[in-house]
KOLTORKOL-296522 format. One record per atom (N, C-alpha, C): residue in three letters; residue number from 1; atom name; x, y, z. Coordinates in pm, 1 decimal. Layout:
KOLTORKOL-296522
> ALA;NUM;CA;X;Y;Z $
...
//
This chain:
KOLTORKOL-296522
> UNK;1;N;836.2;-2252.5;-3710.3 $
> UNK;1;CA;839.9;-2108.5;-3729.0 $
> UNK;1;C;747.3;-2037.0;-3630.7 $
> UNK;2;N;628.3;-2092.5;-3608.4 $
> UNK;2;CA;534.7;-2028.4;-3515.1 $
> UNK;2;C;587.7;-2033.2;-3372.8 $
> UNK;3;N;665.6;-2136.6;-3340.3 $
> UNK;3;CA;723.7;-2144.1;-3205.7 $
> UNK;3;C;824.4;-2030.7;-3184.2 $
> UNK;4;N;899.9;-1998.7;-3287.1 $
> UNK;4;CA;998.2;-1891.2;-3276.1 $
> UNK;4;C;927.7;-1757.4;-3258.1 $
> UNK;5;N;823.3;-1734.3;-3335.8 $
> UNK;5;CA;747.9;-1609.3;-3325.6 $
> UNK;5;C;680.9;-1599.3;-3189.1 $
> UNK;6;N;619.5;-1709.8;-3144.2 $
> UNK;6;CA;553.2;-1709.9;-3013.5 $
> UNK;6;C;654.9;-1686.7;-2902.3 $
> UNK;7;N;771.4;-1748.4;-2913.8 $
> UNK;7;CA;876.9;-1728.6;-2814.2 $
> UNK;7;C;925.4;-1584.9;-2812.5 $
> UNK;8;N;939.2;-1525.7;-2929.8 $
> UNK;8;CA;981.3;-1385.6;-2939.2 $
> UNK;8;C;879.9;-1292.2;-2876.7 $
> UNK;9;N;752.4;-1318.0;-2902.1 $
> UNK;9;CA;646.1;-1236.2;-2843.2 $
> UNK;9;C;646.9;-1250.5;-2691.6 $
> UNK;10;N;667.8;-1372.2;-2643.3 $
> UNK;10;CA;672.2;-1397.1;-2499.4 $
> UNK;10;C;788.3;-1321.1;-2434.4 $
> UNK;11;N;904.4;-1325.7;-2496.7 $
> UNK;11;CA;1021.6;-1257.1;-2442.2 $
> UNK;11;C;998.5;-1106.1;-2439.2 $
> UNK;12;N;947.0;-1050.7;-2547.9 $
> UNK;12;CA;920.4;-906.7;-2553.4 $
> UNK;12;C;816.8;-868.1;-2448.5 $
> UNK;13;N;713.9;-950.9;-2432.1 $
> UNK;13;CA;610.4;-923.6;-2332.1 $
> UNK;13;C;666.0;-924.8;-2191.0 $
> UNK;14;N;749.8;-1022.0;-2160.7 $
> UNK;14;CA;808.6;-1030.3;-2026.9 $
> UNK;14;C;903.6;-914.0;-1999.8 $
> UNK;15;N;980.6;-876.3;-2099.4 $
> UNK;15;CA;1072.1;-763.4;-2081.6 $
> UNK;15;C;996.6;-633.0;-2060.1 $
> UNK;16;N;885.1;-616.5;-2127.8 $
> UNK;16;CA;808.6;-493.0;-2108.7 $
> UNK;16;C;740.7;-490.5;-1972.5 $
> UNK;17;N;707.1;-605.8;-1917.8 $
> UNK;17;CA;643.9;-611.2;-1785.9 $
> UNK;17;C;742.3;-582.4;-1673.3 $
> UNK;18;N;868.9;-611.9;-1692.7 $
> UNK;18;CA;965.0;-588.2;-1584.7 $
> UNK;18;C;973.8;-440.6;-1550.4 $
> UNK;19;N;953.8;-353.7;-1645.5 $
> UNK;19;CA;953.9;-210.5;-1619.0 $
> UNK;19;C;837.3;-167.2;-1532.9 $
> UNK;20;N;727.5;-241.6;-1536.3 $
> UNK;20;CA;609.5;-205.8;-1457.1 $
> UNK;20;C;631.2;-228.0;-1308.3 $
> UNK;21;N;721.3;-317.4;-1273.4 $
> UNK;21;CA;740.2;-353.0;-1133.9 $
> UNK;21;C;856.4;-278.8;-1068.3 $
> UNK;22;N;932.3;-204.2;-1147.3 $
> UNK;22;CA;1043.2;-128.7;-1090.2 $
> UNK;22;C;989.3;-4.9;-1020.4 $
> UNK;23;N;1037.8;19.0;-901.6 $
> UNK;23;CA;995.3;135.3;-824.2 $
> UNK;23;C;1083.3;253.7;-861.1 $
> UNK;24;N;1021.0;367.4;-881.9 $
> UNK;24;CA;1098.0;488.8;-907.5 $
> UNK;24;C;1158.7;534.5;-775.4 $
> UNK;25;N;1288.9;550.9;-773.4 $
> UNK;25;CA;1358.2;592.4;-651.8 $
> UNK;25;C;1345.8;743.3;-638.8 $
> UNK;26;N;1288.2;786.0;-529.3 $
> UNK;26;CA;1267.8;928.9;-506.1 $
> UNK;26;C;1398.0;991.1;-455.1 $
> UNK;27;N;1422.7;1111.7;-499.1 $
> UNK;27;CA;1547.9;1180.6;-466.6 $
> UNK;27;C;1537.8;1255.2;-333.7 $
> UNK;28;N;1652.1;1300.3;-286.5 $
> UNK;28;CA;1657.5;1382.3;-166.1 $
> UNK;28;C;1576.6;1510.2;-186.2 $
> UNK;29;N;1589.2;1570.0;-303.5 $
> UNK;29;CA;1513.8;1692.9;-333.4 $
> UNK;29;C;1363.6;1667.6;-327.2 $
> UNK;30;N;1319.8;1551.9;-377.5 $
> UNK;30;CA;1177.6;1518.2;-372.6 $
> UNK;30;C;1130.1;1512.4;-227.4 $
> UNK;31;N;1206.0;1443.0;-143.8 $
> UNK;31;CA;1165.8;1428.3;-3.7 $
> UNK;31;C;1167.6;1562.0;69.9 $
> UNK;32;N;1258.5;1651.3;33.3 $
> UNK;32;CA;1262.6;1782.5;97.8 $
> UNK;32;C;1135.4;1861.8;70.4 $
> UNK;33;N;1072.8;1838.1;-43.3 $
> UNK;33;CA;949.5;1909.8;-77.4 $
> UNK;33;C;823.9;1830.5;-45.6 $
> UNK;34;N;838.9;1707.0;1.1 $
> UNK;34;CA;725.9;1622.0;39.6 $
> UNK;34;C;753.8;1559.9;177.0 $
> UNK;35;N;753.7;1640.6;283.5 $
> UNK;35;CA;793.6;1591.4;415.9 $
> UNK;35;C;702.9;1481.8;471.7 $
> UNK;36;N;573.8;1482.7;437.2 $
> UNK;36;CA;485.1;1377.0;487.1 $
> UNK;36;C;526.7;1241.2;432.1 $
> UNK;37;N;556.9;1238.1;302.9 $
> UNK;37;CA;600.6;1112.6;242.4 $
> UNK;37;C;738.2;1072.6;294.7 $
> UNK;38;N;823.5;1170.5;320.4 $
> UNK;38;CA;955.6;1143.8;376.1 $
> UNK;38;C;942.7;1070.8;509.9 $
> UNK;39;N;853.2;1119.5;595.5 $
> UNK;39;CA;834.3;1056.4;726.7 $
> UNK;39;C;781.0;913.7;712.8 $
> UNK;40;N;690.3;891.4;617.7 $
> UNK;40;CA;637.0;756.3;595.4 $
> UNK;40;C;748.1;661.3;552.1 $
> UNK;41;N;832.0;707.1;460.4 $
> UNK;41;CA;941.3;623.1;410.9 $
> UNK;41;C;1041.5;595.2;522.1 $
> UNK;42;N;1073.6;694.3;602.8 $
> UNK;42;CA;1168.2;675.0;713.2 $
> UNK;42;C;1114.0;572.5;812.6 $
> UNK;43;N;986.7;582.8;844.9 $
> UNK;43;CA;924.6;485.9;935.6 $
> UNK;43;C;933.0;345.5;877.4 $
> UNK;44;N;903.6;334.1;748.9 $
> UNK;44;CA;908.3;204.7;679.9 $
> UNK;44;C;1051.5;150.4;678.3 $
> UNK;45;N;1148.1;237.9;655.8 $
> UNK;45;CA;1288.6;196.3;650.8 $
> UNK;45;C;1336.1;143.7;786.2 $
> UNK;46;N;1293.8;209.2;892.2 $
> UNK;46;CA;1334.9;167.5;1026.5 $
> UNK;46;C;1278.6;30.9;1063.3 $
> UNK;47;N;1162.4;-3.9;1007.6 $
> UNK;47;CA;1098.1;-131.3;1039.1 $
> UNK;47;C;1143.7;-245.0;947.9 $
> UNK;48;N;1200.7;-212.2;833.0 $
> UNK;48;CA;1235.6;-312.9;732.6 $
> UNK;48;C;1349.7;-402.2;779.8 $
> UNK;49;N;1332.5;-530.7;756.6 $
> UNK;49;CA;1438.8;-625.7;788.0 $
> UNK;49;C;1525.8;-652.8;665.5 $
> UNK;50;N;1462.7;-653.3;547.7 $
> UNK;50;CA;1534.7;-673.9;422.0 $
> UNK;50;C;1490.5;-566.9;324.1 $
> UNK;51;N;1585.8;-520.4;242.3 $
> UNK;51;CA;1554.8;-418.9;142.1 $
> UNK;51;C;1630.5;-448.0;13.4 $
> UNK;52;N;1569.1;-410.3;-97.6 $
> UNK;52;CA;1638.3;-416.9;-225.6 $
> UNK;52;C;1735.6;-299.3;-232.7 $
> UNK;53;N;1821.3;-300.7;-332.2 $
> UNK;53;CA;1914.9;-189.0;-349.2 $
> UNK;53;C;1839.5;-58.6;-371.5 $
> UNK;54;N;1730.3;-65.0;-447.6 $
> UNK;54;CA;1649.4;54.0;-472.0 $
> UNK;54;C;1586.5;108.0;-344.7 $
> UNK;55;N;1537.5;17.8;-260.4 $
> UNK;55;CA;1478.0;59.5;-132.9 $
> UNK;55;C;1583.6;121.0;-41.8 $
> UNK;56;N;1702.5;62.8;-41.2 $
> UNK;56;CA;1811.6;118.1;40.4 $
> UNK;56;C;1846.0;259.8;-5.2 $
> UNK;57;N;1850.8;279.8;-136.8 $
> UNK;57;CA;1883.1;412.6;-190.4 $
> UNK;57;C;1775.3;513.5;-152.5 $
> UNK;58;N;1647.9;471.0;-161.7 $
> UNK;58;CA;1539.3;562.1;-126.8 $
> UNK;58;C;1541.7;595.3;22.6 $
> UNK;59;N;1571.5;498.2;105.6 $
> UNK;59;CA;1583.8;523.7;249.6 $
> UNK;59;C;1696.0;623.6;276.4 $
> UNK;60;N;1807.8;603.0;210.9 $
> UNK;60;CA;1921.0;694.4;228.4 $
> UNK;60;C;1882.4;836.4;186.2 $
> UNK;61;N;1808.9;847.7;75.7 $
> UNK;61;CA;1765.1;979.7;28.7 $
> UNK;61;C;1669.7;1044.8;128.4 $
> UNK;62;N;1579.5;965.8;186.4 $
> UNK;62;CA;1484.5;1019.9;284.6 $
> UNK;62;C;1557.8;1066.7;410.1 $
> UNK;63;N;1654.1;987.8;457.4 $
> UNK;63;CA;1730.5;1026.4;576.1 $
> UNK;63;C;1815.1;1151.6;549.5 $
> UNK;64;N;1872.9;1161.8;429.9 $
> UNK;64;CA;1950.7;1281.7;394.8 $
> UNK;64;C;1861.2;1405.3;393.5 $
> UNK;65;N;1742.2;1390.4;335.3 $
> UNK;65;CA;1648.7;1503.6;329.4 $
> UNK;65;C;1608.4;1547.2;469.4 $
> UNK;66;N;1583.9;1449.8;556.7 $
> UNK;66;CA;1546.0;1481.4;694.4 $
> UNK;66;C;1659.1;1557.6;764.1 $
> UNK;67;N;1781.2;1511.4;744.2 $
> UNK;67;CA;1896.4;1578.4;805.8 $
> UNK;67;C;1910.5;1720.9;753.4 $
> UNK;68;N;1890.3;1738.7;624.7 $
> UNK;68;CA;1899.9;1873.2;566.3 $
> UNK;68;C;1790.9;1964.1;620.8 $
> UNK;69;N;1669.4;1913.3;628.9 $
> UNK;69;CA;1558.9;1994.8;679.3 $
> UNK;69;C;1579.6;2031.0;825.7 $
> UNK;70;N;1628.4;1937.4;905.3 $
> UNK;70;CA;1653.2;1964.8;1047.0 $
> UNK;70;C;1770.7;2060.6;1065.2 $
> UNK;71;N;1869.5;2049.1;979.4 $
> UNK;71;CA;1988.0;2134.3;988.5 $
> UNK;71;C;1955.5;2279.4;955.1 $
> UNK;72;N;1863.4;2300.0;862.5 $
> UNK;72;CA;1834.0;2434.9;816.5 $
> UNK;72;C;1716.8;2500.0;887.1 $
> UNK;73;N;1665.7;2440.0;994.3 $
> UNK;73;CA;1561.0;2506.3;1071.5 $
> UNK;73;C;1623.2;2627.4;1139.6 $
> UNK;74;N;1558.6;2740.9;1132.0 $
> UNK;74;CA;1619.2;2860.8;1191.0 $
> UNK;74;C;1631.1;2851.3;1342.3 $
> UNK;75;N;1744.6;2891.3;1391.5 $
> UNK;75;CA;1768.6;2892.3;1535.7 $
> UNK;75;C;1745.9;3034.0;1585.6 $
> UNK;76;N;1623.0;3080.9;1572.7 $
> UNK;76;CA;1593.2;3221.0;1603.5 $
> UNK;76;C;1521.1;3237.9;1735.8 $
> UNK;77;N;1523.2;3138.6;1818.0 $
> UNK;77;CA;1447.3;3143.0;1943.0 $
> UNK;77;C;1481.5;3268.8;2023.4 $
> UNK;78;N;1379.2;3350.8;2048.9 $
> UNK;78;CA;1396.8;3468.8;2130.7 $
> UNK;78;C;1445.3;3591.7;2056.3 $
> UNK;79;N;1470.1;3581.7;1927.0 $
> UNK;79;CA;1520.1;3696.7;1853.2 $
> UNK;79;C;1408.6;3788.4;1804.1 $
> UNK;80;N;1288.2;3737.1;1803.9 $
> UNK;80;CA;1175.7;3816.6;1757.3 $
> UNK;80;C;1081.2;3842.9;1873.2 $
> UNK;81;N;1010.4;3953.0;1868.1 $
> UNK;81;CA;926.6;3996.1;1980.1 $
> UNK;81;C;819.1;3895.5;2018.6 $
> UNK;82;N;759.2;3828.3;1920.6 $
> UNK;82;CA;649.1;3738.0;1952.2 $
> UNK;82;C;695.9;3598.0;1990.7 $
> UNK;83;N;826.7;3575.5;1998.7 $
> UNK;83;CA;878.4;3446.3;2042.1 $
> UNK;83;C;924.1;3456.6;2187.1 $
> UNK;84;N;898.7;3352.8;2267.0 $
> UNK;84;CA;943.4;3356.5;2406.7 $
> UNK;84;C;1095.4;3351.3;2414.5 $
> UNK;85;N;1150.5;3423.6;2507.6 $
> UNK;85;CA;1295.5;3422.7;2525.9 $
> UNK;85;C;1331.9;3328.1;2639.2 $
> UNK;86;N;1453.3;3277.4;2633.0 $
> UNK;86;CA;1502.4;3192.8;2740.8 $
> UNK;86;C;1516.6;3276.6;2866.7 $
> UNK;87;N;1495.4;3215.6;2981.1 $
> UNK;87;CA;1505.7;3286.1;3109.1 $
> UNK;87;C;1649.1;3326.5;3139.5 $
> UNK;88;N;1745.8;3254.9;3082.2 $
> UNK;88;CA;1886.3;3280.4;3112.4 $
> UNK;88;C;1946.0;3393.7;3030.1 $
> UNK;89;N;1870.5;3448.3;2935.0 $
> UNK;89;CA;1925.9;3554.9;2851.9 $
> UNK;89;C;1878.0;3690.0;2900.3 $
> UNK;90;N;1955.2;3791.9;2871.3 $
> UNK;90;CA;1917.3;3928.6;2908.9 $
> UNK;90;C;1887.6;4008.7;2784.1 $
> UNK;91;N;1808.8;4114.8;2801.2 $
> UNK;91;CA;1776.1;4201.3;2687.3 $
> UNK;91;C;1880.9;4307.1;2669.3 $
//
């Protein structure tokens, strides 16, 4: 009887520990608001030779966030007085 109880406690203990080692996968929205961490993850992803499914998903989210941030940068060069204008444009 004590072996069954000890085995049950061991199983419950091991199952509860597996949650401690799982990495929370950060979303695209998270990376859009944390660009420094996004750059760190992208650098890590580019260097990685092997990745878990969770790591692959996080890399994909970081790359998507980077693409979104780069896509939405304003293309206002020369439209405002304090910005330099291109030499090829006229006023």
